[in-house]
Every structure is written in structure tokens, then in C-alpha cells.
N, C-alpha and C positions, 0 to 999 in steps of 0.2 A: 853431116847433118847432126844437130844436137839430139841426143837420146831424149825421149819424152820423160817428163816428170809426172809421177803418179800421185793421185790423191785417193786414199782409201778411207771410206767412211764405215764406221761400225755403229749400228743402232744398238742401244743397250737398255735393258730393264730387268733388274733383279737377276743378273747373270754372272755374278762375281765368281762362281765356280769355273766358268769357261773363259771369261774375258782375259785373264792373265796369259792364257795359252795363245789366244788370238793375237794379243799385243806382241808377245814374244816372237810369233811367226812372222809378223810384219817387220819388227825391229831388226831381225837378222838377215833381211834381204840385202844383197850386195849388188854392186855394179850399176845402180840406178839411184836417182834422187826421188825421194818420196816423202809425203806427209801422211800422218795417220790422225784422222778426226774421229773422236768418240762422242756420239750424241746420246747422252743418258737422260732418261725420262724420270729424273728425281727418284732413283732407286732407294729403297730403305734397307738394303742388305749390306751396307758398307762400301758400295761401289764408289760413291763420291769421295769418301776418305781415301780409298785406294788410289783413285785417279789423281788426287791432290799430291800424292807422293811420287808420281811418275814424271819422268822427263821424256822429251821427245814426242809427246802426244798433245794435240790440241783437243781439249775436252770442253764440252758444253753441257751443262746440267740444266734442263728446262723441260717443262711439260710439253708433250707433243700429242698428236692425234693417232699415234701408233707407229709401228716400225717403219712403214713406208714414208710417212711424214718426216720421221727422223732422218731417213736417208736423203730425202729431198733437201732438208735443211742443211745437211752436211755438204751435199753437192753444190748448193748455192754459195757456201762459204769456201769452197775448194779453190786452190790456186794452181793446181797441176794441169798438165795437158791431157792426161788420161784419168778418167773416173772409174772407180769400182766400189763395190760395197761387200763387206765381209762380216757376216753375222757373228755374234759372240762364240757360237759353237762351231765355227769354221776356222780353218787355218790356211796359210800359204805354205807350200812345200819349198824346200831349199832351192834358191835360184829361180823361183817362179817369175818374178817381175823382170829379171834380166832376159829370160826367154821371151816373155811377152813384148818387151821393148824391141827385141830383134824383129819380131813379127810386124810390129808397127812401122819399122824402118824399111820393110820390103815394098817394092813397087808392084802394082799400084797401091798407093797408101790406103790402108783399110780405115774405115770409120769405127769398126769394132773388131776385137779379137776374142775368140771363145776358146778356152782351154778345158782339157779333160779334168775330171775330179776322181778322187778315191773316196769311197764311202766307208767310214769307220764306226766302230762302236764306242761306248763310253770310255773304255780304257785304251783306246787307240787301235784296237784289234781290227783286222781287215774284215770288211763285209762284201764289197764288190767294186768293180770299176764302173765309172760312168763317163763314157766317151761322148763325143759331140757331133751334132749335125747342125748345119745352118738352119735357122728356124723358118718355117713357113706360116703364113698368117692363119690359114684355116685350121691347120692341125693344132696350132697354138690355142685357138679358141675352143675346139671341140675334141681334141685328142686326149684330154685328161692328164697330160704331163708335158713338160717342156723338153725340147731337144737338147738342152744344156742345163747345167746348174749355175745359178747366178754367182756362186763363189768363184767361178772361172770366167766371168764376163767382165770385159774391159772396153770402155767406149770413150771416144774423144770428147773432151768437154765442149769444144767448139760445135760438134754435131748435136750434143744435148741442148746447148743454149740456142742454137739456130732453130731447132724444131720444138723447143720447150718440152723436152722429153724428161720431165720429172714424174715422180710416182703420184698416183691418185690416192689420197688418204682414205677415200671411202671404201677401198678394198683393204681388208684386214688379213686375208690369207692368200688370195689369188692375185695380189698386186704384181707379182713378177710376170705372170702370164699376160695380164692386161697391158702392162708396160711393153712387153715383147711384141704383142700384136701391133701396138702403135709404132714401135721401132721398125718393124718390117714394112709398114705402110710408108715410111720415109725413105725406103730403098737404100739402105746403107751398104757400103762395101764391107763384107764380112770375111774375115780370115779365120778359118778353123785351124786351131793349133792342136795337132794330134799328140800332145804331150801333157802329162799330168802337172797341173799348176796348183791345185788346191785339194783340201780334205774337208768333207762334209760329215759331221758327227750325228749319228742317230742317238739322241739323248733320251727318247721316250716322251719328250714334251714338245717335239717339233710341231710348229703350227700346221705344216702341210699335211700332217697325218691325223687331223681331227675331223669330227663330223661336220664342224662348221666350214672346214676347207672344202669338203665335198659339196656343201650347199653353194659355196661361192663358185665352184667349178660349173655347176649347173647354171648359175646366173651368168657366168662368163660365156657359156655356150649360147645363151640367149642374145648375145651381141652379134652373132653370126646370122646370115640370111637363112631362111627356112630350108632351102635346098642343101646348104652346107650341113645343117644339123641332121637332115635326113641321110646325108651321105657320110656321116661321122665314121661308120665302120670302114668305109673306103679310105678315108684319110688316115685312120689308124693303121690299116693294113699297108698303105703306101709308106708310112713312117717306118714300120718294121722292115719292109723290103729295102728301104734306103739304108737302114742300119746294117742289114745283111750285106749289101753291096759295098758299104764302107769298111767292112771287115771287123765290125764291132764284136762279132761272135768268135773271132780268132784272138784269143788272149794268150799272152806270154808271161812267164814268171818275171817278177820285178821286185824292187825294194822301195820303201818309202820311209820317211822319218818325220815324226810329229812330236809336239809337246803333249804330255799327259798329266793328269792330275796327280799321279804317283811320282812323276819326275818333271815338275813344271819349269825347272831352270835349264834343262838340257833336252835336246831332241832324243827320242827313243826310236831306234831303227827296227822296222818290221820287214820280214821276208815273206813274199807271197809266192808259194810254190805252185798253187793251183788257182789261178785267177778266175773270177766269175764275172760274167757280163750281165747276168740277171739280177735285178734289185733284190737285196736280201736284208 
């Protein structure tokens, strides 16, 4: 069976500090065919000029309705079998796409593969591990956090097109969770890959950490039935128990390598002697 081809979409707006690291982490993926689509919303920080000098990227510079609209535009333009999106401040780890491709090749064929992420600071320094659980609809709506980070989410294009699973641009902060709730309603076959595929950077300006994001979380919870909202503490406790059973609290030393602003042309390796499972 032919390995899947990947289409990675990166929404971009005034993120030239991080975009070259993101692009480098996609470009050095081996063992798979992939295309990288950058959807830039007419940034005025030199992004357009930088993109014009790059090869191996399909870039589109046009006004959009926000990050999620940009991702949907890129997904509609994609030609690969598997879709993902990687924000400018996120990276793929070495060999990530090859490991994901193997997971898609296993039987029964999954519709989505979810990989674990490493959370890092602005200079690439380690913050914590973020491992994965298959999402549940009610926890996604009322739990206050996703059971995975979208930097480690990969879904078949055929499944997205069949169910019209594009992002709703009316959401500016909680669009990931709203999309995930619709994904779960479509009953996908989900493969949890207990391997690190991606790195998520805490930059201090992440949208998910703003007051507006909290407002959208409350609005998101309003999509759930009243009994689900009343039982939110139960769903949160069940999620924590599932993490415990999955072994997320048992962390082992490991290494990872990412591109940094200090060394943008070559990956820097970091050693994690005391891993943490709690968000830091």
C-alpha cells in the first residue's frame, strides 16, 4: 500500500519570528511525501517577502477571517491524503510524519491519528510532556481543555471532505475544541500514537491563554445540554482518571530536538532528565 501523502497547513499573521523554525521542521521530514501550505493574512512584518524567497512552500497571501478560516482555506487547497495544521509557533519533531504514516497504514485503517507533544519555552527549553487521549464529545465541550494538542492531530482528507469538517471562522480562540466536538460526532476511527510528534511553544502571546479564550470556553460549554454542563466536574474527573489509567503520570527521561531562534538553521537537542506531565 502506498504511504499517505501529507498536506500541512500553517496559518500565519505577523509571526516571522517563529515561521522559519516551523518551515524548517516540516522541510526536514523524511520518508514521506508532503506539501507545506502557508496561509498568510497579509502580514506587514516582512513575512510576504520572506515567503517569496522560499522554495518548497505553497504560500498564499490574502485576507482571511482569522486563524481558523486560514486553516480551512489551506485544507481546501490541499492535495494530500492526510491533513494537519501546524501553527507558526509549533514544530514537528524529527521523523514525526514517518511515524504517523506507519500508524495510518495499520489495520483497521484510522481516520485520524493523534500524537503526543512536548511543550517548550521561547528558547526551546523543556516545559512539560502533553500525551494524548482519544477525545470524548462532552469533555471537549465542558472540560476546559482538549485531550490532545492540534499540533499532533492528523486526519484523512477524505474524512474531512465527506463530513465537511472544516473550521468555523466565528470561533477565534476555541475553534479547535468546537471542531473536535464535531469530529467526535462523526464517529471517526482514532489511533492514539503514544509517541512525540510535535512541539508546542509557549510564547507568551498564545491565543489559548487570553481572557477572550476563557470567554469562548464558556460559550463552547453552552453548546452542551444542561445536564452535561451540570455534570462538568464529573467529566473533568473522568478525564483525569483516564489519564491516570493511560499512564500519563509515569514519565521517563527522553530527548528532543527543535529549531530555535538562536540556532534557526540546525536543530538543537535538549535532554529531559526529569519529565513533567503537569502543564507548566
